Residue, then its C-alpha position, 0 to 999 in steps of 0.5 A: m403781380t399781375a400782367t395787364s395788356r394795355i396802358p389805361e386810358d384814365t388819368p394817372i393818380a400819380r406820376t413821377a419822373v425817373g431821375d438820370d441817376e436813379e434806379a427805376t425801382d426807386a422811382l416806382l416806390r416814390a410813385a407808389r407813395r404818391a398814390h397813397v400805397d401803404l408800403d409798410g402795411p401787410d401787403p407784399q413788398l415790392y421785392d416779393q412781387i417783381d425782380a427789382g434788379a431786372l427792372d433796373n437793368l432793363t431801364a439802364h440798358n434802354r437808357a444806354n441804347e437810345g436807338s433801341g426804342e422805348f419800352v413800356l412795362v405795364v404791371g399790376l401791383w398793390d391793386r393798382t396799375f403801374v406803367v414804367r417807362p425809362d423816364a417816368v412811372e405812372v400809377y392808375p387806379 
């Protein structure tokens, strides 16, 4: 995992909404599939790259506390840039 400092200006190659009762990591994996990431390949698995529980808890906390403001997490995974928001995950080349 590599941290990036900003949201790319390009058009995302994949975008998926995070369902109301869905964990953020599940939406992230669906977005990765839409971006043609080989999740069964030799590349590190998601759980080897991020703390999925922490991501899910951060998203759940933000949803429960609407007045706390929106968060955006920008992270490099599988040679792509992922932008995670409480309501959507976008993938950039």
